[in-house]
C-alpha positions as CSV (number, residue, x, y, z in Angstrom):
1,M,-1.4,14.3,-14.2
2,A,0.0,13.0,-11.6
3,E,-2.1,10.0,-11.1
4,T,-1.3,8.7,-14.8
5,K,2.6,9.4,-14.4
6,I,2.5,6.9,-11.5
7,W,0.4,4.4,-12.9
8,K,2.8,4.2,-16.1
9,D,5.6,4.3,-13.9
10,W,4.7,1.5,-12.6
11,E,3.6,-0.7,-15.8
12,L,6.9,0.4,-17.4
13,H,9.3,0.2,-14.3
14,G,7.7,-2.7,-12.4
15,P,7.8,-2.9,-8.7
16,C,7.6,0.6,-7.1
17,S,8.3,2.0,-3.7
18,E,5.5,2.0,-1.2
19,E,6.3,5.7,-0.8
20,A,4.9,5.9,-4.5
21,Y,1.9,4.1,-3.7
22,S,1.3,6.0,-0.9
23,S,1.6,9.5,-3.0
24,Y,-1.0,7.6,-5.5
25,I,-3.8,6.6,-2.7
26,S,-3.5,10.2,-1.4
27,S,-3.4,12.6,-4.6
28,R,-6.4,9.8,-6.0
29,Y,-8.8,9.7,-2.9
30,G,-7.4,12.3,-0.3
31,D,-7.6,11.5,3.3
32,R,-9.8,8.8,2.3
33,G,-7.2,6.3,1.3
34,G,-5.4,6.7,4.6
35,Q,-9.0,5.3,6.5
36,V,-9.5,2.7,4.3
37,G,-8.5,-1.1,5.2
38,L,-7.0,-2.3,8.5
39,C,-4.9,0.1,10.6
40,D,-1.3,-1.4,10.9
41,I,-1.2,-2.1,14.7
42,K,2.4,-3.3,16.5
43,A,1.9,-7.2,17.5
44,S,0.9,-8.1,20.5
45,N,-1.2,-4.6,21.1
46,R,-4.5,-4.1,22.6
47,I,-7.3,-1.8,20.9
48,E,-8.9,0.3,22.8
49,E,-12.1,1.7,21.5
50,P,-12.8,5.3,21.9
51,A,-15.4,6.6,24.5
52,K,-18.5,6.3,23.0
53,K,-22.1,6.1,24.0
54,K,-23.4,2.8,24.8
55,N,-25.4,1.2,21.9
56,R,-25.6,-2.4,21.0
57,M,-26.7,-1.7,17.5
58,E,-23.3,0.4,17.1
59,E,-20.7,-2.5,18.7
60,D,-18.4,-3.9,15.8
61,V,-16.9,-6.0,18.3
62,L,-18.3,-9.9,18.5
63,S,-17.9,-10.5,22.0
64,F,-16.8,-14.5,22.2
65,G,-16.5,-14.4,25.9
66,A,-13.2,-14.4,27.9
67,P,-10.3,-16.5,27.1
68,S,-9.6,-19.7,28.7
69,K,-6.0,-20.8,29.9
70,M,-5.6,-23.0,26.7
71,E,-6.9,-20.5,24.4
72,E,-4.1,-17.8,26.2
73,D,-1.5,-20.2,26.0
74,A,-2.5,-20.8,21.8
75,L,-2.6,-17.6,20.9
76,S,0.5,-16.5,23.1
77,F,-0.4,-13.3,23.7
78,G,2.3,-10.2,25.3
79,E,1.2,-7.7,27.6
80,P,-1.5,-5.4,26.4
81,S,-0.6,-1.3,26.2
82,E,-2.3,1.9,25.3
83,M,-2.8,2.0,21.7
84,D,-0.7,5.1,20.6
85,E,-2.5,7.4,17.6
86,D,-0.4,6.9,14.5
87,A,-1.3,3.5,15.0
88,L,-4.6,4.3,12.5
89,N,-2.1,6.3,10.2
90,F,-1.7,4.6,6.4
91,K,1.6,3.6,6.7
92,A,3.5,0.4,5.3
93,P,3.6,-2.3,7.8
94,G,6.8,-3.6,9.4
95,K,7.8,-6.9,9.5
96,T,6.6,-7.0,13.5
97,E,3.5,-5.0,12.2
98,L,1.6,-8.0,10.4
99,A,-0.6,-10.2,12.5
100,S,-3.5,-11.5,12.4
101,F,-6.7,-10.2,14.7
102,I,-9.6,-12.3,17.4
103,C,-12.2,-10.9,19.2
104,L,-12.0,-12.0,22.8
105,G,-14.0,-10.6,26.0
106,G,-15.2,-7.8,24.0
107,E,-11.9,-6.9,23.4
108,L,-9.6,-6.8,19.4
109,W,-6.3,-8.4,20.3
110,Q,-3.3,-9.2,18.1
111,T,-1.4,-12.7,17.8
112,G,2.0,-12.9,16.6
113,E,3.1,-12.8,12.9
114,P,1.4,-15.3,10.4
115,E,4.5,-17.5,9.3
116,S,2.8,-18.1,5.8
117,L,0.6,-17.2,3.1
118,E,-0.9,-17.8,0.1
119,S,-0.8,-21.4,-1.2
120,E,1.7,-22.0,1.4
121,V,-1.0,-21.4,4.7
122,P,-1.0,-24.8,6.8
123,L,-3.9,-26.2,6.5
124,R,-6.5,-25.8,10.0
125,R,-8.3,-28.4,11.7
126,M,-11.7,-27.0,13.8
127,E,-13.5,-28.5,16.1
128,V,-16.9,-29.5,14.9
129,E,-19.4,-30.6,17.2
130,K,-23.0,-31.5,15.8
131,E,-25.7,-30.4,18.6
132,G,-25.5,-32.3,21.1
133,H,-23.1,-34.6,19.7
134,S,-19.3,-34.7,19.7
135,E,-16.6,-37.5,18.4
136,E,-12.9,-37.1,18.2
137,H,-11.2,-38.3,14.4
138,E,-11.0,-41.2,13.6
139,T,-7.8,-40.8,11.6
140,P,-5.8,-38.1,13.3
141,E,-2.8,-38.4,10.4
142,L,-5.5,-36.2,8.5
143,E,-5.2,-33.5,10.2
144,V,-3.1,-30.9,10.0
145,I,-2.5,-28.3,12.1
146,G,-0.9,-24.7,12.1
147,P,0.4,-22.5,13.9
148,N,-2.9,-20.3,14.0
149,D,-5.2,-23.2,14.1
150,Q,-8.6,-22.9,15.8
151,S,-9.5,-26.1,17.5
152,H,-10.0,-24.0,20.5
153,W,-12.9,-22.1,19.3
154,M,-16.1,-22.3,20.2
155,T,-18.1,-25.3,18.7
156,V,-21.3,-24.9,16.7
157,R,-24.1,-24.9,19.8
158,Q,-21.9,-22.3,21.3
159,F,-21.5,-19.9,18.4
160,R,-25.0,-20.2,18.4
161,C,-26.0,-19.1,21.8
162,S,-23.4,-16.4,21.7
163,W,-24.6,-15.1,18.5
164,N,-28.5,-15.2,20.0
165,E,-27.7,-13.7,23.5
166,L,-25.4,-10.7,21.3
167,W,-27.4,-9.8,18.1
168,S,-30.6,-11.5,17.8
169,G,-32.4,-8.6,19.5
170,H,-30.7,-6.4,16.4
171,Y,-30.6,-9.0,13.4
172,G,-33.7,-11.3,14.0
173,S,-33.2,-15.1,14.0
174,F,-30.1,-16.5,13.7
175,E,-31.0,-18.7,10.5
176,D,-31.6,-15.2,9.0
177,T,-29.8,-14.6,5.5
178,T,-28.3,-10.9,5.0
179,K,-31.3,-8.4,4.0
180,I,-28.6,-5.6,2.8
181,P,-28.4,-6.2,-1.2
182,S,-25.6,-5.3,-3.6
183,M,-25.8,-2.1,-5.8
184,R,-26.5,-0.4,-2.4
185,F,-24.6,3.3,-3.6
186,T,-24.8,2.6,-7.1
187,N,-27.3,5.2,-7.6
188,K,-26.4,7.4,-4.4
189,P,-23.4,8.4,-1.9
190,V,-22.1,6.6,1.1
191,E,-23.6,8.6,4.0
192,E,-20.6,7.9,6.0
193,F,-17.1,7.0,5.1
194,P,-14.6,5.3,4.5
195,A,-16.1,4.3,1.1
196,Y,-13.2,1.9,0.5
197,M,-13.0,-1.4,2.6
198,D,-10.7,-4.0,2.7
199,T,-13.2,-7.2,1.4
200,L,-13.4,-11.0,1.3
201,Q,-13.3,-12.9,-2.2
202,I,-14.3,-16.1,-2.2
203,F,-12.8,-17.5,-5.3
204,S,-13.9,-21.8,-5.0
205,V,-15.1,-24.2,-1.6
206,K,-14.0,-27.8,-2.7
207,L,-14.0,-30.9,-1.1
208,A,-10.3,-32.0,-0.6
209,A,-10.6,-35.0,1.1
210,T,-12.5,-37.8,2.2
211,R,-12.0,-40.6,5.2
212,G,-13.4,-43.6,6.2
213,A,-15.4,-45.4,3.5
214,L,-16.9,-42.1,2.2
215,Q,-16.0,-42.0,-1.3
216,L,-16.8,-39.9,-4.3
217,P,-19.2,-39.3,-6.1
218,L,-21.4,-38.1,-3.1
219,D,-24.7,-35.9,-3.6
220,V,-24.3,-33.0,-1.7
221,F,-26.7,-30.4,-0.1
222,G,-26.7,-28.1,3.0
223,M,-25.6,-24.8,3.2
224,V,-22.1,-22.5,3.5
225,A,-22.2,-19.3,4.7
226,I,-20.6,-16.6,5.1
227,R,-21.4,-13.5,8.4
228,D,-19.4,-10.6,8.8
229,P,-19.6,-7.4,11.0
230,V,-22.4,-5.2,9.1
231,D,-25.1,-7.1,10.3
232,H,-24.0,-10.6,11.5
233,N,-26.6,-12.5,9.5
234,R,-25.7,-15.0,7.0
235,N,-24.3,-14.2,3.7
236,I,-25.6,-17.5,1.7
237,I,-22.7,-18.7,-1.2
238,F,-24.0,-22.3,-1.7
239,H,-27.1,-23.7,-0.9
240,R,-29.3,-26.5,-2.0
241,K,-32.1,-28.4,-1.1
242,R,-32.4,-32.1,-0.5
243,E,-34.1,-32.4,-4.1
244,N,-31.9,-30.8,-5.7
245,C,-28.4,-31.9,-4.3
246,Q,-24.7,-31.5,-6.4
247,T,-23.3,-34.2,-7.2
248,L,-19.4,-34.8,-6.2
249,T,-17.2,-36.3,-8.1
250,E,-13.5,-36.9,-8.4
251,K,-13.0,-35.4,-11.8
252,D,-14.8,-31.7,-10.2
253,P,-15.0,-31.9,-6.3
254,Y,-15.8,-28.1,-6.3
255,L,-19.0,-26.6,-5.3
256,V,-21.5,-24.5,-7.5
257,L,-21.5,-21.2,-5.1
258,A,-24.2,-19.2,-5.4
259,G,-23.2,-16.2,-3.8
260,P,-22.2,-14.1,-2.0
261,T,-25.0,-11.7,-2.6
262,R,-22.7,-8.5,-1.7
263,A,-19.3,-7.6,-0.9
264,V,-18.0,-9.5,2.2
265,M,-16.7,-7.1,4.9
266,F,-13.4,-8.2,5.8
267,A,-12.1,-5.8,8.3
268,L,-11.3,-5.8,12.1
269,N,-14.1,-8.0,13.4
270,P,-13.3,-11.4,11.9
271,A,-15.4,-13.4,9.1
272,I,-17.5,-16.3,10.2
273,I,-17.3,-19.3,8.3
274,E,-20.7,-22.0,8.9
275,V,-20.9,-24.9,7.0
276,D,-23.7,-27.6,7.3
277,L,-23.6,-30.0,4.9
278,Q,-24.9,-33.1,4.3
279,I,-24.8,-36.0,2.2
280,K,-27.5,-38.0,0.6
281,G,-28.5,-41.7,1.3
282,A,-31.4,-43.7,-0.1
283,T,-33.4,-42.4,2.3
284,E,-34.0,-39.2,4.6
285,S,-32.7,-41.3,7.3
286,E,-30.0,-42.3,5.5
287,D,-28.3,-39.1,5.1
288,E,-25.6,-38.5,6.3
289,Q,-23.4,-34.9,8.0
290,L,-20.8,-34.4,5.6
291,S,-19.3,-31.4,7.7
292,F,-21.0,-29.0,10.3
293,L,-18.7,-26.0,11.9
294,V,-18.2,-22.8,12.6
295,S,-14.4,-21.1,12.5
296,P,-13.6,-17.6,12.8
297,L,-11.7,-16.3,9.9
298,R,-9.1,-14.0,11.0
299,R,-7.4,-11.3,8.3
300,F,-3.5,-10.3,8.4
301,A,-2.5,-6.7,9.2
302,T,-1.7,-5.7,5.6
303,R,-2.8,-2.9,3.0
304,Y,-2.1,-5.3,0.1
305,S,-4.2,-7.9,-1.4
306,H,-3.3,-11.5,-1.1
307,L,-4.4,-14.7,-1.9
308,F,-5.0,-17.2,0.7
309,N,-6.1,-21.0,1.8
310,C,-8.1,-22.5,4.5
311,S,-8.7,-26.2,5.2
312,Y,-11.0,-27.2,7.8
313,T,-11.1,-31.6,9.0
314,S,-14.5,-32.6,10.3
315,K,-15.3,-36.1,11.0
316,L,-16.0,-37.3,7.4
317,S,-14.3,-34.8,5.2
318,T,-11.6,-31.9,4.3
319,L,-12.7,-28.7,2.7
320,E,-10.8,-26.6,1.0
321,F,-11.9,-22.2,1.2
322,K,-9.4,-20.5,-1.8
323,L,-10.0,-17.0,-0.5
324,G,-8.6,-13.6,-1.3
325,H,-8.2,-10.3,0.8
326,I,-9.1,-7.3,-1.3
327,A,-7.4,-4.0,0.1
328,F,-9.3,-0.6,-0.5
329,S,-12.1,-2.6,-2.9
330,V,-15.6,-1.6,-4.3
331,E,-18.1,-3.9,-4.8
332,A,-18.9,-4.7,-8.6
333,T,-22.2,-6.6,-9.2
334,I,-22.1,-8.1,-13.3
335,F,-24.9,-8.9,-15.7
336,V,-24.8,-10.3,-19.3
337,R,-27.7,-9.6,-21.3
338,V,-28.0,-11.3,-24.7
339,V,-28.7,-8.6,-27.3
340,R,-28.5,-9.9,-31.1
341,G,-28.7,-13.7,-32.2
342,S,-29.1,-16.5,-29.8
343,W,-26.6,-18.9,-28.4
344,P,-26.8,-22.5,-29.8
345,D,-28.2,-25.1,-27.3
346,C,-24.8,-27.6,-29.0
347,Y,-22.4,-24.9,-27.0
348,R,-21.4,-25.1,-23.5
349,G,-20.6,-21.6,-22.1
350,Q,-18.6,-20.6,-19.6
351,F,-18.6,-16.8,-17.5
352,N,-15.8,-16.0,-15.7
353,A,-14.1,-13.0,-13.9
354,F,-11.5,-12.3,-12.8
355,T,-9.5,-8.8,-11.0
356,T,-6.7,-7.3,-11.0
357,G,-5.1,-4.4,-8.4
358,F,-2.1,-2.7,-7.4
359,T,-0.2,-5.8,-6.3
360,D,-0.7,-7.4,-9.8
361,R,1.6,-5.0,-11.3
362,C,3.9,-4.4,-7.8
363,P,4.6,-7.1,-6.0
364,M,4.7,-6.2,-2.1
365,P,5.6,-8.3,1.1
366,V,2.8,-10.2,2.8
367,G,3.7,-12.0,6.0
368,N,7.6,-13.4,4.6
369,K,6.1,-13.8,1.0
370,L,5.7,-11.6,-2.3
371,S,2.1,-10.7,-2.5
372,T,1.8,-11.2,-6.5
373,G,-2.2,-10.1,-6.4
374,T,-4.8,-12.0,-6.9
375,S,-5.4,-12.1,-10.9
376,R,-4.0,-15.6,-11.2
377,E,-7.4,-16.7,-9.4
378,T,-10.7,-17.1,-11.8
379,I,-14.1,-16.4,-10.3
380,L,-17.1,-19.2,-11.8
381,L,-20.5,-17.0,-12.6
382,L,-21.0,-19.8,-15.0
383,D,-21.0,-22.9,-16.4
384,S,-23.9,-24.6,-18.1
385,G,-22.6,-27.8,-18.8
386,G,-24.0,-29.8,-21.0
387,E,-27.0,-28.2,-20.1
388,K,-28.9,-25.3,-22.5
389,L,-27.4,-21.4,-21.5
390,P,-30.0,-20.1,-18.8
391,V,-31.4,-17.0,-20.3
392,D,-34.4,-15.1,-18.7
393,G,-37.2,-13.4,-20.4
394,N,-35.4,-10.1,-20.6
395,S,-32.3,-11.9,-22.7
396,K,-30.6,-11.9,-19.4
397,I,-27.8,-14.6,-18.8
398,K,-29.2,-16.6,-14.9
399,F,-25.5,-16.6,-13.8
400,S,-24.7,-18.9,-10.5
401,R,-22.9,-15.8,-8.9
402,R,-22.7,-12.1,-9.8
403,V,-20.6,-9.9,-7.5
404,V,-17.1,-9.4,-7.1
405,S,-15.1,-7.1,-4.9
406,V,-12.1,-5.1,-6.8
407,E,-9.9,-2.6,-5.5
408,C,-10.3,0.6,-6.0
409,V,-6.9,1.2,-8.6
410,G,-8.3,-2.6,-9.9
411,K,-9.8,-3.7,-12.9
412,V,-12.4,-6.4,-13.4
413,T,-12.2,-8.7,-16.6
414,V,-15.5,-10.4,-17.0
415,K,-14.4,-13.5,-20.1
416,V,-16.8,-15.8,-22.0
417,N,-15.8,-19.1,-23.2
418,V,-17.6,-21.2,-25.9
419,L,-16.7,-25.0,-25.4
420,E,-17.8,-28.0,-27.8
421,G,-17.8,-30.6,-25.3
422,E,-14.3,-29.7,-23.5
423,T,-13.2,-27.9,-26.8
424,E,-12.8,-24.4,-27.1
425,I,-14.3,-22.9,-29.8
426,V,-14.0,-18.7,-28.8
427,E,-12.8,-16.5,-25.9
428,K,-13.1,-13.0,-25.6
429,A,-13.7,-10.7,-22.6
430,A,-14.4,-7.3,-21.7
431,S,-12.3,-5.2,-19.0
432,F,-13.4,-2.4,-16.5
433,D,-11.8,0.1,-15.0
434,A,-13.2,0.2,-10.9
435,L,-15.5,3.1,-10.1
436,E,-17.1,4.2,-6.7
437,A,-20.6,4.6,-8.4
438,G,-22.4,4.3,-11.6
439,K,-21.9,1.8,-14.3
440,S,-20.1,1.0,-17.0
441,V,-21.1,-1.1,-20.1
442,D,-19.0,-2.9,-22.8
443,W,-19.8,-5.7,-25.8
444,I,-18.8,-9.1,-26.2
445,D,-19.2,-10.6,-30.1
446,V,-19.2,-14.0,-30.1
447,T,-20.2,-14.3,-34.0
448,F,-23.3,-15.9,-33.1
449,C,-24.5,-13.7,-30.4
450,K,-23.6,-10.3,-29.3
451,M,-24.0,-9.4,-25.4
452,E,-23.9,-6.5,-23.7
453,V,-22.0,-6.3,-20.6
454,T,-22.7,-4.2,-17.5
455,V,-21.2,-3.7,-14.0
456,F,-22.6,-1.7,-11.4
457,W,-20.2,-0.1,-8.8
458,S,-20.8,0.3,-5.7
459,S,-18.8,1.9,-2.4
460,I,-19.1,-0.5,1.0
461,S,-20.4,0.3,3.7
462,C,-19.6,-1.1,7.4
463,Y,-23.2,-0.2,8.5
464,P,-26.3,-1.9,7.9
465,M,-28.5,0.9,7.4
């Protein structure tokens, strides 16, 4: 009853106090509610790990080597102090407690308070280098450097060497993709906790700008991946071979994402964005490097879900990532199956998902702004375009991507749009409350066919096994 009352208070009265939110989390999830997400630690403090047996398999911190003087000046670190035990408590962060993280010399450090979040986060320029080759930008006026710029971080070659030294003995080759599947704990409980982890939602990747003589349309192929501390392998979000490249146009400059294949953990260690995109030429010898970079994606010390953008400029292009930090989240894997009728070839099908959570109902401060949640951004599962809707032999629709992160107190909505050209004919949707495990089922009827929508739920583990 207490849970229902608090939830109704949010809907009827709008923004509630942080005490009410903490009470709700505690009443529904008990002690686990205070263990999820990133601990709230005062800015400029160093985190000392508790004593434990030295086992590289259990290390969660990616060591990037000792910071240079340039890095220290750029990050403006204060004097380190001992970690207070109360830092791990589930409490609302104060203004001075909102900070971003980076690993240096095997230790986790916090920088100062971020200046902005969501759509107004300053663009970041990343130093990029093809192996054995580095060039200065030809048009510096396109380089927008924010306070959290990562221009002094590793080159791709340096990152590869560091990764091989640290992780190749445990997680295989540098090029390996993650072997951890989605739906990992759908039918069995998590063997350790916390079960609700902060995760990274990837909404879109856009070719925001080109430079020099380069102009759209462009035939693009290659790879975009995210690495997280669970196994440090590539979690592919875009992959095209040269013979199956994607054409980017002025009207549609967005990559068609094919992942992630499982939820991306976004906890103490930074996630790593890795990009290797090329432009198809008339012959292979005429192919050009569109973007070649690696960058740490640092998170903010907050327990509230919010949107943010990151942009990376290289020699020929600027890529813009639209992302979401999803707090206290579970993993949702979405399947849609045609159970009656069929989808006419003359109609275009669009399948989208969007999520809602606490901050969609109750805006909360993140940095110097109010986060109003992530529901205004959709996740494109499939757009059939001018082609026939792809359906396999079991009548399941072949989505480009199907894994979504959802707040444990939130919902995911699957929306189907039927279009004739650019004209919308039908729009239907089904919504599902988040679960820790198991599955949810509903049906969508669009007149000419009925579809079964199934969402498989799973908790998220920070361990690979």
